[in-house]
VEXMI-998223 format. One record per atom (N, C-alpha, C): residue number from 1; residue in one letter; y, z, x. Coordinates in Angstrom, 1 decimal, padded with zeros to 4 digits, always signed. Layout:
N
(NUM,'A',(Y,Z,X))
...
! end
This chain:
161
(1,'X',(+034.9,+020.6,+004.2))
(1,'X',(+035.9,+021.5,+003.8))
(1,'X',(+037.1,+021.4,+004.7))
(2,'X',(+036.9,+021.1,+006.0))
(2,'X',(+038.0,+020.9,+006.9))
(2,'X',(+039.1,+022.0,+006.8))
(3,'X',(+038.7,+023.2,+006.9))
(3,'X',(+039.6,+024.3,+006.7))
(3,'X',(+039.7,+025.2,+008.0))
(4,'X',(+039.6,+024.6,+009.1))
(4,'X',(+039.7,+025.3,+010.4))
(4,'X',(+041.1,+026.0,+010.5))
(5,'X',(+041.0,+027.3,+010.9))
(5,'X',(+042.3,+028.0,+011.1))
(5,'X',(+042.1,+028.6,+012.5))
(6,'X',(+043.1,+028.3,+013.4))
(6,'X',(+043.1,+028.8,+014.8))
(6,'X',(+044.4,+029.5,+015.0))
(7,'X',(+044.3,+030.8,+015.6))
(7,'X',(+045.5,+031.5,+015.8))
(7,'X',(+045.3,+032.5,+017.0))
(8,'X',(+046.4,+032.8,+017.6))
(8,'X',(+046.4,+033.8,+018.7))
(8,'X',(+046.2,+035.2,+018.1))
(9,'X',(+045.5,+036.1,+018.7))
(9,'X',(+045.3,+037.4,+018.3))
(9,'X',(+045.4,+038.3,+019.5))
(10,'X',(+046.3,+039.3,+019.4))
(10,'X',(+046.6,+040.1,+020.6))
(10,'X',(+047.1,+039.3,+021.7))
(11,'X',(+046.9,+039.7,+023.0))
(11,'X',(+047.5,+038.9,+024.1))
(11,'X',(+046.5,+038.1,+024.8))
(12,'X',(+045.1,+038.2,+024.5))
(12,'X',(+044.1,+037.4,+025.3))
(12,'X',(+043.1,+036.7,+024.4))
(13,'X',(+043.3,+036.8,+023.1))
(13,'X',(+042.2,+036.3,+022.2))
(13,'X',(+042.7,+035.2,+021.3))
(14,'X',(+041.8,+034.3,+021.0))
(14,'X',(+042.0,+033.2,+020.0))
(14,'X',(+041.0,+033.5,+018.9))
(15,'X',(+041.5,+033.5,+017.7))
(15,'X',(+040.7,+033.7,+016.5))
(15,'X',(+040.6,+032.4,+015.7))
(16,'X',(+039.3,+032.0,+015.5))
(16,'X',(+039.1,+030.8,+014.7))
(16,'X',(+038.3,+031.1,+013.5))
(17,'X',(+038.6,+030.6,+012.3))
(17,'X',(+037.8,+030.7,+011.1))
(17,'X',(+037.6,+029.3,+010.5))
(18,'X',(+036.4,+029.2,+009.9))
(18,'X',(+036.1,+028.0,+009.2))
(18,'X',(+035.0,+028.3,+008.2))
(19,'X',(+035.1,+027.8,+007.0))
(19,'X',(+034.1,+028.0,+005.9))
(19,'X',(+033.2,+026.8,+005.8))
(20,'X',(+032.0,+027.0,+005.5))
(20,'X',(+031.0,+025.9,+005.3))
(20,'X',(+030.3,+026.1,+003.9))
(21,'X',(+030.1,+025.0,+003.3))
(21,'X',(+029.4,+025.1,+002.0))
(21,'X',(+027.9,+025.1,+002.2))
(22,'X',(+027.4,+026.3,+002.7))
(22,'X',(+026.0,+026.4,+003.1))
(22,'X',(+025.7,+027.9,+003.2))
(23,'X',(+024.4,+028.2,+003.2))
(23,'X',(+023.9,+029.5,+003.4))
(23,'X',(+024.1,+030.0,+004.8))
(24,'X',(+024.3,+031.2,+005.0))
(24,'X',(+024.5,+031.8,+006.3))
(24,'X',(+023.3,+031.5,+007.2))
(25,'X',(+022.1,+031.6,+006.7))
(25,'X',(+021.0,+031.4,+007.6))
(25,'X',(+021.0,+029.9,+008.1))
(26,'X',(+021.4,+029.0,+007.3))
(26,'X',(+021.4,+027.6,+007.7))
(26,'X',(+022.5,+027.4,+008.8))
(27,'X',(+023.7,+028.1,+008.7))
(27,'X',(+024.7,+028.0,+009.7))
(27,'X',(+024.2,+028.6,+011.0))
(28,'X',(+023.6,+029.8,+010.9))
(28,'X',(+023.1,+030.5,+012.0))
(28,'X',(+022.1,+029.6,+012.8))
(29,'X',(+021.2,+029.0,+012.0))
(29,'X',(+020.2,+028.1,+012.7))
(29,'X',(+020.9,+026.9,+013.4))
(30,'X',(+021.8,+026.3,+012.7))
(30,'X',(+022.6,+025.2,+013.4))
(30,'X',(+023.3,+025.6,+014.6))
(31,'X',(+023.7,+026.9,+014.7))
(31,'X',(+024.4,+027.4,+015.8))
(31,'X',(+023.5,+027.8,+017.0))
(32,'X',(+022.2,+028.0,+016.7))
(32,'X',(+021.3,+028.6,+017.7))
(32,'X',(+020.1,+027.7,+018.1))
(33,'X',(+019.8,+026.7,+017.3))
(33,'X',(+018.6,+025.9,+017.6))
(33,'X',(+019.0,+024.6,+018.3))
(34,'X',(+018.4,+024.4,+019.5))
(34,'X',(+018.8,+023.2,+020.3))
(34,'X',(+018.8,+021.9,+019.6))
(35,'X',(+017.7,+021.7,+018.8))
(35,'X',(+017.6,+020.4,+018.1))
(35,'X',(+018.7,+020.2,+017.1))
(36,'X',(+019.3,+021.3,+016.6))
(36,'X',(+020.4,+021.1,+015.7))
(36,'X',(+021.8,+021.1,+016.4))
(37,'X',(+021.9,+022.0,+017.4))
(37,'X',(+023.1,+022.0,+018.3))
(37,'X',(+023.5,+020.6,+018.8))
(38,'X',(+022.4,+019.9,+019.3))
(38,'X',(+022.6,+018.5,+019.8))
(38,'X',(+023.2,+017.5,+018.8))
(39,'X',(+023.1,+017.9,+017.6))
(39,'X',(+023.5,+016.9,+016.5))
(39,'X',(+025.0,+017.1,+016.1))
(40,'X',(+025.6,+018.3,+016.4))
(40,'X',(+026.9,+018.5,+016.0))
(40,'X',(+027.9,+019.0,+017.1))
(41,'X',(+027.4,+019.7,+018.1))
(41,'X',(+028.3,+020.4,+019.1))
(41,'X',(+028.6,+019.3,+020.2))
(42,'X',(+029.4,+018.3,+019.8))
(42,'X',(+029.7,+017.2,+020.8))
(42,'X',(+031.1,+017.0,+021.0))
(43,'X',(+032.0,+017.6,+020.3))
(43,'X',(+033.5,+017.3,+020.6))
(43,'X',(+033.9,+016.0,+020.1))
(44,'X',(+035.1,+015.5,+020.5))
(44,'X',(+035.7,+014.3,+020.0))
(44,'X',(+035.0,+013.0,+020.5))
(45,'X',(+035.0,+012.0,+019.7))
(45,'X',(+034.5,+010.7,+020.2))
(45,'X',(+033.0,+010.6,+019.9))
(46,'X',(+032.5,+009.4,+019.8))
(46,'X',(+031.1,+009.2,+019.5))
(46,'X',(+030.3,+008.9,+020.7))
(47,'X',(+030.9,+008.9,+021.9))
(47,'X',(+030.1,+008.6,+023.1))
(47,'X',(+029.5,+009.8,+023.9))
(48,'X',(+029.6,+010.9,+023.3))
(48,'X',(+029.1,+012.1,+024.0))
(48,'X',(+027.7,+012.5,+023.5))
(49,'X',(+026.9,+013.0,+024.4))
(49,'X',(+025.6,+013.5,+024.1))
(49,'X',(+025.4,+014.8,+024.7))
(50,'X',(+024.4,+015.5,+024.4))
(50,'X',(+024.1,+016.8,+025.0))
(50,'X',(+022.7,+016.8,+025.6))
(51,'X',(+022.5,+016.2,+026.9))
(51,'X',(+021.2,+016.1,+027.4))
(51,'X',(+020.5,+017.4,+027.8))
(52,'X',(+021.3,+018.4,+028.0))
(52,'X',(+020.8,+019.8,+028.3))
(52,'X',(+021.3,+020.7,+027.3))
(53,'X',(+020.4,+021.4,+026.6))
(53,'X',(+020.7,+022.3,+025.6))
(53,'X',(+019.6,+023.4,+025.6))
(54,'X',(+019.8,+024.4,+026.4))
(54,'X',(+018.8,+025.5,+026.6))
(54,'X',(+019.3,+026.7,+026.0))
(55,'X',(+018.5,+027.4,+025.1))
(55,'X',(+018.9,+028.6,+024.4))
(55,'X',(+017.8,+029.6,+024.5))
(56,'X',(+018.1,+030.7,+025.1))
(56,'X',(+017.2,+031.9,+025.1))
(56,'X',(+017.8,+033.0,+024.3))
(57,'X',(+017.7,+032.9,+023.0))
(57,'X',(+018.4,+033.7,+022.0))
(57,'X',(+017.9,+035.1,+021.9))
(58,'X',(+018.3,+036.0,+022.9))
(58,'X',(+018.0,+037.4,+022.9))
(58,'X',(+019.0,+038.1,+023.8))
(59,'X',(+019.2,+039.4,+023.6))
(59,'X',(+020.1,+040.1,+024.4))
(59,'X',(+019.7,+040.0,+025.8))
(60,'X',(+020.6,+039.6,+026.7))
(60,'X',(+020.2,+039.3,+028.1))
(60,'X',(+019.7,+037.9,+028.4))
(61,'X',(+019.4,+037.2,+027.3))
(61,'X',(+019.0,+035.8,+027.5))
(61,'X',(+020.3,+034.9,+027.8))
(62,'X',(+020.0,+033.7,+028.2))
(62,'X',(+021.1,+032.8,+028.6))
(62,'X',(+021.1,+031.5,+027.8))
(63,'X',(+022.2,+030.8,+027.9))
(63,'X',(+022.2,+029.5,+027.3))
(63,'X',(+022.9,+028.5,+028.3))
(64,'X',(+022.6,+027.3,+028.2))
(64,'X',(+023.1,+026.2,+029.1))
(64,'X',(+023.3,+025.0,+028.3))
(65,'X',(+024.5,+024.5,+028.3))
(65,'X',(+024.8,+023.2,+027.6))
(65,'X',(+025.4,+022.3,+028.6))
(66,'X',(+025.0,+021.0,+028.6))
(66,'X',(+025.7,+020.0,+029.4))
(66,'X',(+025.9,+018.8,+028.5))
(67,'X',(+027.1,+018.4,+028.5))
(67,'X',(+027.5,+017.2,+027.7))
(67,'X',(+027.7,+016.0,+028.6))
(68,'X',(+027.4,+014.8,+028.2))
(68,'X',(+027.6,+013.6,+029.0))
(68,'X',(+028.3,+012.5,+028.2))
(69,'X',(+029.3,+011.9,+028.8))
(69,'X',(+030.0,+010.8,+028.2))
(69,'X',(+029.2,+009.5,+028.5))
(70,'X',(+028.8,+008.9,+027.5))
(70,'X',(+028.0,+007.7,+027.6))
(70,'X',(+028.8,+006.5,+028.2))
(71,'X',(+030.1,+006.5,+028.2))
(71,'X',(+030.9,+005.4,+028.7))
(71,'X',(+031.0,+005.5,+030.2))
(72,'X',(+031.3,+006.6,+030.8))
(72,'X',(+031.5,+006.7,+032.2))
(72,'X',(+030.6,+007.7,+033.0))
(73,'X',(+029.7,+008.4,+032.2))
(73,'X',(+028.7,+009.3,+032.9))
(73,'X',(+029.3,+010.6,+033.2))
(74,'X',(+030.6,+010.9,+032.9))
(74,'X',(+031.2,+012.2,+033.1))
(74,'X',(+030.3,+013.3,+032.4))
(75,'X',(+030.1,+014.4,+033.1))
(75,'X',(+029.4,+015.5,+032.6))
(75,'X',(+030.3,+016.8,+032.6))
(76,'X',(+030.0,+017.6,+031.6))
(76,'X',(+030.7,+018.9,+031.5))
(76,'X',(+029.7,+020.0,+031.1))
(77,'X',(+029.6,+021.0,+032.0))
(77,'X',(+028.6,+022.0,+031.7))
(77,'X',(+029.2,+023.4,+031.4))
(78,'X',(+028.4,+024.1,+030.6))
(78,'X',(+028.8,+025.4,+030.1))
(78,'X',(+027.6,+026.3,+030.1))
(79,'X',(+027.8,+027.6,+030.6))
(79,'X',(+026.7,+028.5,+030.6))
(79,'X',(+027.2,+029.9,+030.1))
(80,'X',(+026.2,+030.7,+029.7))
(80,'X',(+026.6,+032.1,+029.3))
(80,'X',(+025.4,+032.9,+029.1))
(81,'X',(+025.7,+034.2,+028.8))
(81,'X',(+024.7,+035.2,+028.6))
(81,'X',(+024.9,+035.9,+027.3))
(82,'X',(+023.8,+036.1,+026.5))
(82,'X',(+023.9,+036.7,+025.2))
(82,'X',(+024.0,+038.3,+025.4))
(83,'X',(+025.1,+038.8,+024.8))
(83,'X',(+025.3,+040.3,+024.9))
(83,'X',(+024.9,+041.0,+023.7))
(84,'X',(+024.9,+040.3,+022.5))
(84,'X',(+024.5,+040.8,+021.2))
(84,'X',(+023.9,+039.7,+020.4))
(85,'X',(+022.8,+039.9,+019.7))
(85,'X',(+022.2,+038.9,+018.8))
(85,'X',(+021.7,+039.6,+017.6))
(86,'X',(+022.3,+039.3,+016.5))
(86,'X',(+021.9,+040.0,+015.2))
(86,'X',(+021.8,+038.9,+014.1))
(87,'X',(+020.7,+038.2,+014.1))
(87,'X',(+020.5,+037.1,+013.1))
(87,'X',(+020.6,+037.7,+011.7))
(88,'X',(+021.1,+037.0,+010.7))
(88,'X',(+021.9,+035.7,+010.9))
(88,'X',(+023.4,+036.0,+010.8))
(89,'X',(+023.9,+037.1,+011.3))
(89,'X',(+025.3,+037.5,+011.1))
(89,'X',(+026.1,+037.5,+012.3))
(90,'X',(+025.6,+037.7,+013.5))
(90,'X',(+026.5,+037.9,+014.7))
(90,'X',(+025.8,+037.5,+016.0))
(91,'X',(+026.6,+036.9,+016.8))
(91,'X',(+026.3,+036.6,+018.2))
(91,'X',(+027.5,+036.9,+019.1))
(92,'X',(+027.3,+037.6,+020.2))
(92,'X',(+028.3,+037.8,+021.2))
(92,'X',(+027.7,+037.3,+022.5))
(93,'X',(+028.5,+036.5,+023.2))
(93,'X',(+028.0,+035.9,+024.5))
(93,'X',(+029.2,+035.6,+025.4))
(94,'X',(+028.9,+035.6,+026.7))
(94,'X',(+029.9,+035.1,+027.7))
(94,'X',(+029.9,+033.6,+027.7))
(95,'X',(+031.0,+033.1,+028.2))
(95,'X',(+031.2,+031.6,+028.3))
(95,'X',(+031.9,+031.3,+029.7))
(96,'X',(+031.2,+030.4,+030.4))
(96,'X',(+031.8,+030.0,+031.7))
(96,'X',(+031.5,+028.5,+031.9))
(97,'X',(+032.5,+027.7,+032.1))
(97,'X',(+032.4,+026.3,+032.4))
(97,'X',(+032.1,+026.1,+033.8))
(98,'X',(+031.3,+025.0,+034.1))
(98,'X',(+031.0,+024.7,+035.5))
(98,'X',(+032.3,+024.4,+036.3))
(99,'X',(+033.1,+023.6,+035.7))
(99,'X',(+034.4,+023.2,+036.2))
(99,'X',(+035.5,+023.7,+035.2))
(100,'X',(+035.7,+025.0,+035.3))
(100,'X',(+036.5,+025.6,+034.3))
(100,'X',(+037.9,+025.0,+034.2))
(101,'X',(+038.3,+024.7,+033.0))
(101,'X',(+039.7,+024.2,+032.7))
(101,'X',(+040.6,+025.3,+032.3))
(102,'X',(+040.1,+026.6,+032.4))
(102,'X',(+041.0,+027.7,+032.3))
(102,'X',(+040.5,+028.8,+033.3))
(103,'X',(+041.4,+029.6,+033.8))
(103,'X',(+041.0,+030.6,+034.8))
(103,'X',(+040.0,+031.6,+034.2))
(104,'X',(+038.9,+031.9,+035.0))
(104,'X',(+038.0,+032.9,+034.6))
(104,'X',(+037.0,+032.5,+033.6))
(105,'X',(+036.5,+033.5,+032.9))
(105,'X',(+035.5,+033.2,+031.8))
(105,'X',(+036.0,+033.8,+030.6))
(106,'X',(+035.1,+033.8,+029.5))
(106,'X',(+035.5,+034.4,+028.2))
(106,'X',(+034.3,+035.1,+027.6))
(107,'X',(+034.6,+035.9,+026.6))
(107,'X',(+033.6,+036.5,+025.8))
(107,'X',(+033.8,+036.0,+024.4))
(108,'X',(+032.8,+035.4,+023.7))
(108,'X',(+032.9,+034.8,+022.4))
(108,'X',(+032.1,+035.6,+021.4))
(109,'X',(+032.8,+036.1,+020.4))
(109,'X',(+032.1,+036.8,+019.3))
(109,'X',(+032.1,+035.9,+018.1))
(110,'X',(+030.9,+035.7,+017.6))
(110,'X',(+030.7,+034.8,+016.4))
(110,'X',(+030.1,+035.6,+015.3))
(111,'X',(+030.9,+035.6,+014.2))
(111,'X',(+030.4,+036.4,+013.0))
(111,'X',(+030.3,+035.4,+011.8))
(112,'X',(+029.2,+035.6,+011.0))
(112,'X',(+029.0,+034.8,+009.8))
(112,'X',(+028.8,+035.7,+008.6))
(113,'X',(+029.7,+035.4,+007.6))
(113,'X',(+029.6,+036.1,+006.4))
(113,'X',(+029.4,+035.1,+005.2))
(114,'X',(+028.6,+035.5,+004.2))
(114,'X',(+028.4,+034.6,+003.1))
(114,'X',(+028.7,+035.2,+001.8))
(115,'X',(+029.4,+034.4,+000.9))
(115,'X',(+029.7,+034.8,-000.4))
(115,'X',(+029.6,+033.6,-001.3))
(116,'X',(+028.8,+033.7,-002.4))
(116,'X',(+028.6,+032.7,-003.4))
(116,'X',(+028.2,+031.3,-002.7))
(117,'X',(+027.3,+031.4,-001.7))
(117,'X',(+026.9,+030.1,-001.1))
(117,'X',(+027.8,+029.5,-000.1))
(118,'X',(+028.9,+030.2,+000.2))
(118,'X',(+029.9,+029.7,+001.2))
(118,'X',(+029.8,+030.7,+002.4))
(119,'X',(+029.6,+030.1,+003.5))
(119,'X',(+029.6,+030.9,+004.8))
(119,'X',(+030.9,+030.7,+005.6))
(120,'X',(+031.5,+031.9,+005.9))
(120,'X',(+032.7,+031.8,+006.7))
(120,'X',(+032.3,+032.3,+008.1))
(121,'X',(+032.6,+031.4,+009.1))
(121,'X',(+032.5,+031.7,+010.5))
(121,'X',(+033.8,+032.2,+011.0))
(122,'X',(+033.7,+033.3,+011.7))
(122,'X',(+034.9,+033.9,+012.4))
(122,'X',(+034.5,+034.0,+013.8))
(123,'X',(+035.3,+033.4,+014.7))
(123,'X',(+035.0,+033.4,+016.1))
(123,'X',(+036.2,+034.0,+016.8))
(124,'X',(+036.0,+035.0,+017.7))
(124,'X',(+037.0,+035.5,+018.5))
(124,'X',(+036.6,+035.2,+020.0))
(125,'X',(+037.5,+034.5,+020.7))
(125,'X',(+037.3,+034.2,+022.1))
(125,'X',(+038.3,+035.0,+022.9))
(126,'X',(+037.8,+035.9,+023.7))
(126,'X',(+038.7,+036.7,+024.5))
(126,'X',(+038.6,+036.3,+026.0))
(127,'X',(+039.8,+035.9,+026.5))
(127,'X',(+039.9,+035.4,+027.9))
(127,'X',(+040.2,+036.5,+028.9))
(128,'X',(+040.1,+036.2,+030.1))
(128,'X',(+040.4,+037.2,+031.2))
(128,'X',(+041.9,+037.6,+031.2))
(129,'X',(+042.8,+036.7,+030.8))
(129,'X',(+044.2,+036.9,+030.9))
(129,'X',(+044.9,+036.2,+029.7))
(130,'X',(+046.2,+036.6,+029.5))
(130,'X',(+047.0,+035.9,+028.5))
(130,'X',(+047.3,+034.5,+029.0))
(131,'X',(+047.5,+034.3,+030.3))
(131,'X',(+047.8,+032.9,+030.8))
(131,'X',(+046.6,+032.0,+030.5))
(132,'X',(+045.4,+032.5,+030.6))
(132,'X',(+044.2,+031.6,+030.3))
(132,'X',(+044.2,+031.3,+028.8))
(133,'X',(+044.4,+032.3,+028.0))
(133,'X',(+044.4,+032.1,+026.5))
(133,'X',(+045.5,+031.1,+026.1))
(134,'X',(+046.7,+031.3,+026.7))
(134,'X',(+047.8,+030.4,+026.3))
(134,'X',(+047.5,+029.0,+026.8))
(135,'X',(+046.9,+028.8,+027.9))
(135,'X',(+046.5,+027.5,+028.4))
(135,'X',(+045.6,+026.8,+027.5))
(136,'X',(+044.6,+027.6,+027.0))
(136,'X',(+043.6,+027.0,+026.0))
(136,'X',(+044.3,+026.6,+024.7))
(137,'X',(+045.3,+027.4,+024.3))
(137,'X',(+046.0,+027.1,+023.1))
(137,'X',(+046.8,+025.8,+023.2))
(138,'X',(+047.3,+025.5,+024.4))
(138,'X',(+048.1,+024.3,+024.7))
(138,'X',(+047.2,+023.1,+024.9))
(139,'X',(+045.9,+023.3,+025.1))
(139,'X',(+045.0,+022.2,+025.4))
(139,'X',(+044.6,+021.5,+024.0))
(140,'X',(+043.9,+020.4,+024.2))
(140,'X',(+043.4,+019.7,+022.9))
(140,'X',(+042.1,+020.4,+022.4))
(141,'X',(+041.8,+021.6,+022.7))
(141,'X',(+040.6,+022.3,+022.3))
(141,'X',(+040.5,+022.3,+020.7))
(142,'X',(+041.6,+022.5,+020.0))
(142,'X',(+041.5,+022.6,+018.6))
(142,'X',(+041.0,+021.3,+018.0))
(143,'X',(+041.4,+020.2,+018.5))
(143,'X',(+040.9,+018.9,+018.0))
(143,'X',(+039.4,+018.7,+018.2))
(144,'X',(+038.9,+019.1,+019.3))
(144,'X',(+037.5,+019.0,+019.6))
(144,'X',(+036.7,+019.9,+018.7))
(145,'X',(+037.2,+021.1,+018.5))
(145,'X',(+036.5,+022.1,+017.7))
(145,'X',(+036.5,+021.5,+016.2))
(146,'X',(+037.6,+021.0,+015.8))
(146,'X',(+037.7,+020.5,+014.4))
(146,'X',(+036.7,+019.4,+014.2))
(147,'X',(+036.6,+018.4,+015.1))
(147,'X',(+035.6,+017.3,+015.0))
(147,'X',(+034.2,+017.9,+015.0))
(148,'X',(+033.9,+018.8,+015.9))
(148,'X',(+032.5,+019.3,+015.9))
(148,'X',(+032.2,+020.1,+014.6))
(149,'X',(+033.1,+020.9,+014.1))
(149,'X',(+032.8,+021.6,+012.9))
(149,'X',(+032.7,+020.7,+011.7))
(150,'X',(+033.4,+019.6,+011.7))
(150,'X',(+033.3,+018.6,+010.6))
(150,'X',(+031.9,+018.0,+010.7))
(151,'X',(+031.4,+017.7,+011.9))
(151,'X',(+030.0,+017.2,+012.1))
(151,'X',(+029.0,+018.3,+011.6))
(152,'X',(+029.2,+019.6,+011.9))
(152,'X',(+028.4,+020.6,+011.4))
(152,'X',(+028.4,+020.6,+009.9))
(153,'X',(+029.5,+020.5,+009.3))
(153,'X',(+029.6,+020.5,+007.8))
(153,'X',(+028.8,+019.4,+007.2))
(154,'X',(+028.9,+018.2,+007.9))
(154,'X',(+028.1,+017.0,+007.4))
(154,'X',(+026.6,+017.3,+007.5))
(155,'X',(+026.2,+017.9,+008.6))
(155,'X',(+024.8,+018.2,+008.8))
(155,'X',(+024.3,+019.2,+007.8))
(156,'X',(+025.1,+020.2,+007.5))
(156,'X',(+024.7,+021.2,+006.5))
(156,'X',(+024.7,+020.6,+005.1))
(157,'X',(+025.6,+019.7,+004.8))
(157,'X',(+025.7,+019.1,+003.5))
(157,'X',(+024.5,+018.2,+003.2))
(158,'X',(+024.0,+017.6,+004.3))
(158,'X',(+022.8,+016.7,+004.1))
(158,'X',(+021.5,+017.6,+003.9))
(159,'X',(+021.7,+018.9,+004.0))
(159,'X',(+020.6,+019.8,+003.8))
(159,'X',(+019.3,+019.5,+004.6))
(160,'X',(+019.5,+019.1,+005.8))
(160,'X',(+018.4,+018.8,+006.7))
(160,'X',(+017.9,+020.0,+007.5))
(161,'X',(+018.5,+021.2,+007.2))
(161,'X',(+018.0,+022.4,+007.9))
(161,'X',(+016.9,+023.1,+007.2))
! end
C-alpha cells in the first residue's frame, strides 16, 4: 500500500499513519512477537539483522531490540517499558536508544483499527522537547520507517502469520 503519512502534531509529537491489507490481529502479532519483528523491523538496507529481540508484553514489562549491520558490525540498541497493553488494539511504551540520536526519551502510542479487512496503524511519538521532535523530523527516520513498513506489508501479504 505504501501509504505512510508522517506529520508534526502539537509541539512535541510526531503522528504516523499507515494502512495494511490485513486483519488487526495479524498486524498486532507482527508488532509484538519476536519471531515476526525480526523479519520486518530492520530499517533501510539488506545488511541489518536483529540479534536481540526481547518482548515482555505486559504492563510494566520491558522490551529490548538490538540491530546489527552485517557489513561493519555496528550495533544500535533500543529499550523501553510497556505502559499500556490492550491486544489487539493498543500499545503504549517508552522508547530510549542506547546511543540516543535525539535528546531524552519518548513515549510511543500505537493504535490499530480495522475496517473491511484493512488495518490502520496510528502511532504518536511524543518527545521530551520540541527540539528533539524537530531533530527527528529532520533525520532520515521517515525513510527507515517506510522501508520497514513495506517489509511488514510484504510479510502480511504472504499470510505467514
